[in-house]
mmCIF file of the N, C-alpha and C atoms, coordinates in Angstrom:
data_MODEL
# 
_entry.id   MODEL 
# 
loop_
_atom_site.group_PDB 
_atom_site.id 
_atom_site.type_symbol 
_atom_site.label_atom_id 
_atom_site.label_alt_id 
_atom_site.label_comp_id 
_atom_site.label_asym_id 
_atom_site.label_entity_id 
_atom_site.label_seq_id 
_atom_site.pdbx_PDB_ins_code 
_atom_site.Cartn_x 
_atom_site.Cartn_y 
_atom_site.Cartn_z 
_atom_site.occupancy 
_atom_site.B_iso_or_equiv 
_atom_site.pdbx_formal_charge 
_atom_site.auth_seq_id 
_atom_site.auth_comp_id 
_atom_site.auth_asym_id 
_atom_site.auth_atom_id 
_atom_site.pdbx_PDB_model_num 
ATOM 1   N N  . MET A 1 1  ? 0.856   -1.176 0.000   1.00 0.00 ? 1  MET A N  1 
ATOM 2   C CA . MET A 1 1  ? 0.000   0.000  0.000   1.00 0.00 ? 1  MET A CA 1 
ATOM 3   C C  . MET A 1 1  ? 0.898   1.234  0.000   1.00 0.00 ? 1  MET A C  1 
ATOM 4   N N  . ASN A 1 2  ? 0.595   2.178  -0.880  1.00 0.00 ? 2  ASN A N  1 
ATOM 5   C CA . ASN A 1 2  ? 1.399   3.387  -0.946  1.00 0.00 ? 2  ASN A CA 1 
ATOM 6   C C  . ASN A 1 2  ? 0.676   4.569  -0.291  1.00 0.00 ? 2  ASN A C  1 
ATOM 7   N N  . LYS A 1 3  ? 1.380   5.693  -0.226  1.00 0.00 ? 3  LYS A N  1 
ATOM 8   C CA . LYS A 1 3  ? 0.840   6.875  0.458   1.00 0.00 ? 3  LYS A CA 1 
ATOM 9   C C  . LYS A 1 3  ? -0.461  7.363  -0.165  1.00 0.00 ? 3  LYS A C  1 
ATOM 10  N N  . ASP A 1 4  ? -0.525  7.348  -1.484  1.00 0.00 ? 4  ASP A N  1 
ATOM 11  C CA . ASP A 1 4  ? -1.734  7.837  -2.149  1.00 0.00 ? 4  ASP A CA 1 
ATOM 12  C C  . ASP A 1 4  ? -2.951  6.973  -1.832  1.00 0.00 ? 4  ASP A C  1 
ATOM 13  N N  . GLN A 1 5  ? -2.751  5.677  -1.769  1.00 0.00 ? 5  GLN A N  1 
ATOM 14  C CA . GLN A 1 5  ? -3.862  4.785  -1.421  1.00 0.00 ? 5  GLN A CA 1 
ATOM 15  C C  . GLN A 1 5  ? -4.350  5.081  -0.002  1.00 0.00 ? 5  GLN A C  1 
ATOM 16  N N  . MET A 1 6  ? -3.406  5.218  0.918   1.00 0.00 ? 6  MET A N  1 
ATOM 17  C CA . MET A 1 6  ? -3.768  5.443  2.316   1.00 0.00 ? 6  MET A CA 1 
ATOM 18  C C  . MET A 1 6  ? -4.430  6.813  2.513   1.00 0.00 ? 6  MET A C  1 
ATOM 19  N N  . LYS A 1 7  ? -3.813  7.852  1.956   1.00 0.00 ? 7  LYS A N  1 
ATOM 20  C CA . LYS A 1 7  ? -4.381  9.193  2.088   1.00 0.00 ? 7  LYS A CA 1 
ATOM 21  C C  . LYS A 1 7  ? -5.756  9.268  1.427   1.00 0.00 ? 7  LYS A C  1 
ATOM 22  N N  . GLY A 1 8  ? -5.901  8.605  0.293   1.00 0.00 ? 8  GLY A N  1 
ATOM 23  C CA . GLY A 1 8  ? -7.186  8.602  -0.395  1.00 0.00 ? 8  GLY A CA 1 
ATOM 24  C C  . GLY A 1 8  ? -8.277  7.958  0.434   1.00 0.00 ? 8  GLY A C  1 
ATOM 25  N N  . ARG A 1 9  ? -7.946  6.851  1.063   1.00 0.00 ? 9  ARG A N  1 
ATOM 26  C CA . ARG A 1 9  ? -8.941  6.171  1.916   1.00 0.00 ? 9  ARG A CA 1 
ATOM 27  C C  . ARG A 1 9  ? -9.325  7.038  3.114   1.00 0.00 ? 9  ARG A C  1 
ATOM 28  N N  . VAL A 1 10 ? -8.336  7.713  3.692   1.00 0.00 ? 10 VAL A N  1 
ATOM 29  C CA . VAL A 1 10 ? -8.616  8.587  4.837   1.00 0.00 ? 10 VAL A CA 1 
ATOM 30  C C  . VAL A 1 10 ? -9.515  9.743  4.406   1.00 0.00 ? 10 VAL A C  1 
ATOM 31  N N  . GLU A 1 11 ? -9.188  10.390 3.290   1.00 0.00 ? 11 GLU A N  1 
ATOM 32  C CA . GLU A 1 11 ? -9.999  11.512 2.811   1.00 0.00 ? 11 GLU A CA 1 
ATOM 33  C C  . GLU A 1 11 ? -11.410 11.060 2.437   1.00 0.00 ? 11 GLU A C  1 
ATOM 34  N N  . GLU A 1 12 ? -11.507 9.890  1.832   1.00 0.00 ? 12 GLU A N  1 
ATOM 35  C CA . GLU A 1 12 ? -12.823 9.363  1.468   1.00 0.00 ? 12 GLU A CA 1 
ATOM 36  C C  . GLU A 1 12 ? -13.676 9.141  2.721   1.00 0.00 ? 12 GLU A C  1 
ATOM 37  N N  . THR A 1 13 ? -13.075 8.585  3.745   1.00 0.00 ? 13 THR A N  1 
ATOM 38  C CA . THR A 1 13 ? -13.797 8.336  4.994   1.00 0.00 ? 13 THR A CA 1 
ATOM 39  C C  . THR A 1 13 ? -14.209 9.644  5.659   1.00 0.00 ? 13 THR A C  1 
ATOM 40  N N  . LYS A 1 14 ? -13.275 10.601 5.712   1.00 0.00 ? 14 LYS A N  1 
ATOM 41  C CA . LYS A 1 14 ? -13.602 11.900 6.309   1.00 0.00 ? 14 LYS A CA 1 
ATOM 42  C C  . LYS A 1 14 ? -14.737 12.570 5.545   1.00 0.00 ? 14 LYS A C  1 
ATOM 43  N N  . GLY A 1 15 ? -14.719 12.448 4.224   1.00 0.00 ? 15 GLY A N  1 
ATOM 44  C CA . GLY A 1 15 ? -15.789 13.023 3.410   1.00 0.00 ? 15 GLY A CA 1 
ATOM 45  C C  . GLY A 1 15 ? -17.133 12.368 3.672   1.00 0.00 ? 15 GLY A C  1 
ATOM 46  N N  . LYS A 1 16 ? -17.128 11.048 3.830   1.00 0.00 ? 16 LYS A N  1 
ATOM 47  C CA . LYS A 1 16 ? -18.377 10.340 4.131   1.00 0.00 ? 16 LYS A CA 1 
ATOM 48  C C  . LYS A 1 16 ? -18.956 10.805 5.463   1.00 0.00 ? 16 LYS A C  1 
ATOM 49  N N  . VAL A 1 17 ? -18.080 10.967 6.451   1.00 0.00 ? 17 VAL A N  1 
ATOM 50  C CA . VAL A 1 17 ? -18.539 11.412 7.777   1.00 0.00 ? 17 VAL A CA 1 
ATOM 51  C C  . VAL A 1 17 ? -19.104 12.826 7.683   1.00 0.00 ? 17 VAL A C  1 
ATOM 52  N N  . LYS A 1 18 ? -18.381 13.699 6.975   1.00 0.00 ? 18 LYS A N  1 
ATOM 53  C CA . LYS A 1 18 ? -18.832 15.086 6.842   1.00 0.00 ? 18 LYS A CA 1 
ATOM 54  C C  . LYS A 1 18 ? -20.155 15.149 6.081   1.00 0.00 ? 18 LYS A C  1 
ATOM 55  N N  . GLU A 1 19 ? -20.284 14.338 5.044   1.00 0.00 ? 19 GLU A N  1 
ATOM 56  C CA . GLU A 1 19 ? -21.516 14.302 4.268   1.00 0.00 ? 19 GLU A CA 1 
ATOM 57  C C  . GLU A 1 19 ? -22.686 13.824 5.130   1.00 0.00 ? 19 GLU A C  1 
ATOM 58  N N  . ALA A 1 20 ? -22.469 12.776 5.907   1.00 0.00 ? 20 ALA A N  1 
ATOM 59  C CA . ALA A 1 20 ? -23.520 12.258 6.787   1.00 0.00 ? 20 ALA A CA 1 
ATOM 60  C C  . ALA A 1 20 ? -23.903 13.286 7.851   1.00 0.00 ? 20 ALA A C  1 
ATOM 61  N N  . ALA A 1 21 ? -22.901 13.987 8.380   1.00 0.00 ? 21 ALA A N  1 
ATOM 62  C CA . ALA A 1 21 ? -23.188 15.026 9.376   1.00 0.00 ? 21 ALA A CA 1 
ATOM 63  C C  . ALA A 1 21 ? -24.022 16.142 8.745   1.00 0.00 ? 21 ALA A C  1 
ATOM 64  N N  . GLY A 1 22 ? -23.713 16.473 7.502   1.00 0.00 ? 22 GLY A N  1 
ATOM 65  C CA . GLY A 1 22 ? -24.496 17.496 6.808   1.00 0.00 ? 22 GLY A CA 1 
ATOM 66  C C  . GLY A 1 22 ? -25.941 17.086 6.621   1.00 0.00 ? 22 GLY A C  1 
ATOM 67  N N  . VAL A 1 23 ? -26.163 15.823 6.302   1.00 0.00 ? 23 VAL A N  1 
ATOM 68  C CA . VAL A 1 23 ? -27.535 15.315 6.154   1.00 0.00 ? 23 VAL A CA 1 
ATOM 69  C C  . VAL A 1 23 ? -28.236 15.347 7.503   1.00 0.00 ? 23 VAL A C  1 
ATOM 70  N N  . LEU A 1 24 ? -27.541 14.878 8.524   1.00 0.00 ? 24 LEU A N  1 
ATOM 71  C CA . LEU A 1 24 ? -28.133 14.806 9.864   1.00 0.00 ? 24 LEU A CA 1 
ATOM 72  C C  . LEU A 1 24 ? -28.477 16.188 10.409  1.00 0.00 ? 24 LEU A C  1 
ATOM 73  N N  . LEU A 1 25 ? -27.588 17.150 10.172  1.00 0.00 ? 25 LEU A N  1 
ATOM 74  C CA . LEU A 1 25 ? -27.792 18.501 10.690  1.00 0.00 ? 25 LEU A CA 1 
ATOM 75  C C  . LEU A 1 25 ? -28.563 19.399 9.727   1.00 0.00 ? 25 LEU A C  1 
ATOM 76  N N  . ASP A 1 26 ? -28.957 18.835 8.594   1.00 0.00 ? 26 ASP A N  1 
ATOM 77  C CA . ASP A 1 26 ? -29.660 19.584 7.555   1.00 0.00 ? 26 ASP A CA 1 
ATOM 78  C C  . ASP A 1 26 ? -28.837 20.794 7.107   1.00 0.00 ? 26 ASP A C  1 
ATOM 79  N N  . ASP A 1 27 ? -27.529 20.564 6.922   1.00 0.00 ? 27 ASP A N  1 
ATOM 80  C CA . ASP A 1 27 ? -26.594 21.594 6.483   1.00 0.00 ? 27 ASP A CA 1 
ATOM 81  C C  . ASP A 1 27 ? -26.119 21.227 5.078   1.00 0.00 ? 27 ASP A C  1 
ATOM 82  N N  . GLU A 1 28 ? -26.755 21.830 4.088   1.00 0.00 ? 28 GLU A N  1 
ATOM 83  C CA . GLU A 1 28 ? -26.478 21.478 2.698   1.00 0.00 ? 28 GLU A CA 1 
ATOM 84  C C  . GLU A 1 28 ? -25.030 21.781 2.313   1.00 0.00 ? 28 GLU A C  1 
ATOM 85  N N  . GLY A 1 29 ? -24.469 22.856 2.824   1.00 0.00 ? 29 GLY A N  1 
ATOM 86  C CA . GLY A 1 29 ? -23.087 23.209 2.524   1.00 0.00 ? 29 GLY A CA 1 
ATOM 87  C C  . GLY A 1 29 ? -22.116 22.150 3.012   1.00 0.00 ? 29 GLY A C  1 
ATOM 88  N N  . MET A 1 30 ? -22.322 21.684 4.229   1.00 0.00 ? 30 MET A N  1 
ATOM 89  C CA . MET A 1 30 ? -21.461 20.644 4.788   1.00 0.00 ? 30 MET A CA 1 
ATOM 90  C C  . MET A 1 30 ? -21.625 19.345 4.008   1.00 0.00 ? 30 MET A C  1 
ATOM 91  N N  . GLU A 1 31 ? -22.833 19.059 3.613   1.00 0.00 ? 31 GLU A N  1 
ATOM 92  C CA . GLU A 1 31 ? -23.103 17.846 2.843   1.00 0.00 ? 31 GLU A CA 1 
ATOM 93  C C  . GLU A 1 31 ? -22.361 17.883 1.503   1.00 0.00 ? 31 GLU A C  1 
ATOM 94  N N  . VAL A 1 32 ? -22.403 19.024 0.830   1.00 0.00 ? 32 VAL A N  1 
ATOM 95  C CA . VAL A 1 32 ? -21.726 19.176 -0.463  1.00 0.00 ? 32 VAL A CA 1 
ATOM 96  C C  . VAL A 1 32 ? -20.219 19.080 -0.285  1.00 0.00 ? 32 VAL A C  1 
ATOM 97  N N  . LYS A 1 33 ? -19.677 19.753 0.744   1.00 0.00 ? 33 LYS A N  1 
ATOM 98  C CA . LYS A 1 33 ? -18.236 19.694 0.998   1.00 0.00 ? 33 LYS A CA 1 
ATOM 99  C C  . LYS A 1 33 ? -17.795 18.264 1.299   1.00 0.00 ? 33 LYS A C  1 
ATOM 100 N N  . GLY A 1 34 ? -18.599 17.543 2.048   1.00 0.00 ? 34 GLY A N  1 
ATOM 101 C CA . GLY A 1 34 ? -18.291 16.153 2.346   1.00 0.00 ? 34 GLY A CA 1 
ATOM 102 C C  . GLY A 1 34 ? -18.301 15.285 1.102   1.00 0.00 ? 34 GLY A C  1 
ATOM 103 N N  . ASN A 1 35 ? -19.265 15.530 0.246   1.00 0.00 ? 35 ASN A N  1 
ATOM 104 C CA . ASN A 1 35 ? -19.359 14.779 -1.001  1.00 0.00 ? 35 ASN A CA 1 
ATOM 105 C C  . ASN A 1 35 ? -18.133 15.042 -1.881  1.00 0.00 ? 35 ASN A C  1 
ATOM 106 N N  . ILE A 1 36 ? -17.726 16.295 -1.962  1.00 0.00 ? 36 ILE A N  1 
ATOM 107 C CA . ILE A 1 36 ? -16.535 16.643 -2.746  1.00 0.00 ? 36 ILE A CA 1 
ATOM 108 C C  . ILE A 1 36 ? -15.302 15.978 -2.151  1.00 0.00 ? 36 ILE A C  1 
ATOM 109 N N  . GLN A 1 37 ? -15.149 16.075 -0.834  1.00 0.00 ? 37 GLN A N  1 
ATOM 110 C CA . GLN A 1 37 ? -13.992 15.479 -0.159  1.00 0.00 ? 37 GLN A CA 1 
ATOM 111 C C  . GLN A 1 37 ? -13.965 13.962 -0.368  1.00 0.00 ? 37 GLN A C  1 
ATOM 112 N N  . LYS A 1 38 ? -15.120 13.344 -0.306  1.00 0.00 ? 38 LYS A N  1 
ATOM 113 C CA . LYS A 1 38 ? -15.230 11.899 -0.526  1.00 0.00 ? 38 LYS A CA 1 
ATOM 114 C C  . LYS A 1 38 ? -14.766 11.534 -1.929  1.00 0.00 ? 38 LYS A C  1 
ATOM 115 N N  . ASN A 1 39 ? -15.202 12.298 -2.912  1.00 0.00 ? 39 ASN A N  1 
ATOM 116 C CA . ASN A 1 39 ? -14.845 12.004 -4.293  1.00 0.00 ? 39 ASN A CA 1 
ATOM 117 C C  . ASN A 1 39 ? -13.377 12.291 -4.586  1.00 0.00 ? 39 ASN A C  1 
ATOM 118 N N  . VAL A 1 40 ? -12.819 13.322 -3.978  1.00 0.00 ? 40 VAL A N  1 
ATOM 119 C CA . VAL A 1 40 ? -11.390 13.591 -4.123  1.00 0.00 ? 40 VAL A CA 1 
ATOM 120 C C  . VAL A 1 40 ? -10.593 12.426 -3.534  1.00 0.00 ? 40 VAL A C  1 
ATOM 121 N N  . GLY A 1 41 ? -11.039 11.915 -2.409  1.00 0.00 ? 41 GLY A N  1 
ATOM 122 C CA . GLY A 1 41 ? -10.385 10.763 -1.795  1.00 0.00 ? 41 GLY A CA 1 
ATOM 123 C C  . GLY A 1 41 ? -10.439 9.534  -2.689  1.00 0.00 ? 41 GLY A C  1 
ATOM 124 N N  . LYS A 1 42 ? -11.574 9.328  -3.344  1.00 0.00 ? 42 LYS A N  1 
ATOM 125 C CA . LYS A 1 42 ? -11.706 8.192  -4.265  1.00 0.00 ? 42 LYS A CA 1 
ATOM 126 C C  . LYS A 1 42 ? -10.718 8.311  -5.423  1.00 0.00 ? 42 LYS A C  1 
ATOM 127 N N  . VAL A 1 43 ? -10.582 9.522  -5.961  1.00 0.00 ? 43 VAL A N  1 
ATOM 128 C CA . VAL A 1 43 ? -9.659  9.742  -7.070  1.00 0.00 ? 43 VAL A CA 1 
ATOM 129 C C  . VAL A 1 43 ? -8.225  9.484  -6.616  1.00 0.00 ? 43 VAL A C  1 
ATOM 130 N N  . GLN A 1 44 ? -7.873  9.999  -5.442  1.00 0.00 ? 44 GLN A N  1 
ATOM 131 C CA . GLN A 1 44 ? -6.518  9.799  -4.941  1.00 0.00 ? 44 GLN A CA 1 
ATOM 132 C C  . GLN A 1 44 ? -6.242  8.320  -4.682  1.00 0.00 ? 44 GLN A C  1 
ATOM 133 N N  . LYS A 1 45 ? -7.218  7.620  -4.132  1.00 0.00 ? 45 LYS A N  1 
ATOM 134 C CA . LYS A 1 45 ? -7.070  6.185  -3.880  1.00 0.00 ? 45 LYS A CA 1 
ATOM 135 C C  . LYS A 1 45 ? -6.900  5.432  -5.198  1.00 0.00 ? 45 LYS A C  1 
ATOM 136 N N  . THR A 1 46 ? -7.675  5.780  -6.203  1.00 0.00 ? 46 THR A N  1 
ATOM 137 C CA . THR A 1 46 ? -7.575  5.135  -7.508  1.00 0.00 ? 46 THR A CA 1 
ATOM 138 C C  . THR A 1 46 ? -6.211  5.403  -8.134  1.00 0.00 ? 46 THR A C  1 
ATOM 139 N N  . PHE A 1 47 ? -5.727  6.639  -8.000  1.00 0.00 ? 47 PHE A N  1 
ATOM 140 C CA . PHE A 1 47 ? -4.394  6.968  -8.500  1.00 0.00 ? 47 PHE A CA 1 
ATOM 141 C C  . PHE A 1 47 ? -3.346  6.102  -7.802  1.00 0.00 ? 47 PHE A C  1 
ATOM 142 N N  . GLY A 1 48 ? -3.461  5.950  -6.502  1.00 0.00 ? 48 GLY A N  1 
ATOM 143 C CA . GLY A 1 48 ? -2.537  5.095  -5.759  1.00 0.00 ? 48 GLY A CA 1 
ATOM 144 C C  . GLY A 1 48 ? -2.613  3.647  -6.201  1.00 0.00 ? 48 GLY A C  1 
ATOM 145 N N  . ASP A 1 49 ? -3.827  3.175  -6.468  1.00 0.00 ? 49 ASP A N  1 
ATOM 146 C CA . ASP A 1 49 ? -4.006  1.805  -6.958  1.00 0.00 ? 49 ASP A CA 1 
ATOM 147 C C  . ASP A 1 49 ? -3.308  1.625  -8.305  1.00 0.00 ? 49 ASP A C  1 
ATOM 148 N N  . LEU A 1 50 ? -3.453  2.605  -9.186  1.00 0.00 ? 50 LEU A N  1 
ATOM 149 C CA . LEU A 1 50 ? -2.808  2.532  -10.497 1.00 0.00 ? 50 LEU A CA 1 
ATOM 150 C C  . LEU A 1 50 ? -1.290  2.537  -10.369 1.00 0.00 ? 50 LEU A C  1 
ATOM 151 N N  . LYS A 1 51 ? -0.768  3.382  -9.476  1.00 0.00 ? 51 LYS A N  1 
ATOM 152 C CA . LYS A 1 51 ? 0.682   3.410  -9.248  1.00 0.00 ? 51 LYS A CA 1 
ATOM 153 C C  . LYS A 1 51 ? 1.173   2.060  -8.744  1.00 0.00 ? 51 LYS A C  1 
ATOM 154 N N  . GLU A 1 52 ? 0.417   1.468  -7.836  1.00 0.00 ? 52 GLU A N  1 
ATOM 155 C CA . GLU A 1 52 ? 0.788   0.176  -7.265  1.00 0.00 ? 52 GLU A CA 1 
ATOM 156 C C  . GLU A 1 52 ? 0.762   -0.917 -8.345  1.00 0.00 ? 52 GLU A C  1 
ATOM 157 N N  . ASP A 1 53 ? -0.265  -0.900 -9.190  1.00 0.00 ? 53 ASP A N  1 
ATOM 158 C CA . ASP A 1 53 ? -0.364  -1.877 -10.279 1.00 0.00 ? 53 ASP A CA 1 
ATOM 159 C C  . ASP A 1 53 ? 0.798   -1.728 -11.254 1.00 0.00 ? 53 ASP A C  1 
ATOM 160 N N  . LEU A 1 54 ? 1.123   -0.489 -11.584 1.00 0.00 ? 54 LEU A N  1 
ATOM 161 C CA . LEU A 1 54 ? 2.231   -0.240 -12.502 1.00 0.00 ? 54 LEU A CA 1 
ATOM 162 C C  . LEU A 1 54 ? 3.546   -0.708 -11.895 1.00 0.00 ? 54 LEU A C  1 
ATOM 163 N N  . LYS A 1 55 ? 3.737   -0.424 -10.635 1.00 0.00 ? 55 LYS A N  1 
ATOM 164 C CA . LYS A 1 55 ? 4.961   -0.866 -9.937  1.00 0.00 ? 55 LYS A CA 1 
ATOM 165 C C  . LYS A 1 55 ? 5.057   -2.390 -9.961  1.00 0.00 ? 55 LYS A C  1 
ATOM 166 N N  . ASP A 1 56 ? 3.942   -3.058 -9.688  1.00 0.00 ? 56 ASP A N  1 
ATOM 167 C CA . ASP A 1 56 ? 3.929   -4.527 -9.698  1.00 0.00 ? 56 ASP A CA 1 
ATOM 168 C C  . ASP A 1 56 ? 4.264   -5.074 -11.083 1.00 0.00 ? 56 ASP A C  1 
ATOM 169 N N  . LYS A 1 57 ? 3.725   -4.442 -12.118 1.00 0.00 ? 57 LYS A N  1 
ATOM 170 C CA . LYS A 1 57 ? 3.994   -4.910 -13.482 1.00 0.00 ? 57 LYS A CA 1 
ATOM 171 C C  . LYS A 1 57 ? 5.457   -4.684 -13.857 1.00 0.00 ? 57 LYS A C  1 
ATOM 172 N N  . LEU A 1 58 ? 6.031   -3.573 -13.411 1.00 0.00 ? 58 LEU A N  1 
ATOM 173 C CA . LEU A 1 58 ? 7.418   -3.286 -13.736 1.00 0.00 ? 58 LEU A CA 1 
ATOM 174 C C  . LEU A 1 58 ? 8.376   -4.210 -12.971 1.00 0.00 ? 58 LEU A C  1 
ATOM 175 N N  . ASP A 1 59 ? 7.954   -4.657 -11.792 1.00 0.00 ? 59 ASP A N  1 
ATOM 176 C CA . ASP A 1 59 ? 8.773   -5.569 -10.993 1.00 0.00 ? 59 ASP A CA 1 
ATOM 177 C C  . ASP A 1 59 ? 8.800   -6.979 -11.589 1.00 0.00 ? 59 ASP A C  1 
ATOM 178 N N  . ASP A 1 60 ? 7.773   -7.318 -12.374 1.00 0.00 ? 60 ASP A N  1 
ATOM 179 C CA . ASP A 1 60 ? 7.698   -8.663 -12.989 1.00 0.00 ? 60 ASP A CA 1 
ATOM 180 C C  . ASP A 1 60 ? 8.650   -8.812 -14.110 1.00 0.00 ? 60 ASP A C  1 
# 
């Protein structure tokens, strides 16, 4: 697991929590920010996954 995968998972989780808090508190701004943070985390995690796959292929 590389840094991008780990950071992406953390950001995705933080975004999910923030999004849920926004729904619970009826705060649309917080909900949107959480959704954005969640999606940024997904992109970063996917980038890390691709880096890891490429590294594995180059090691073969």
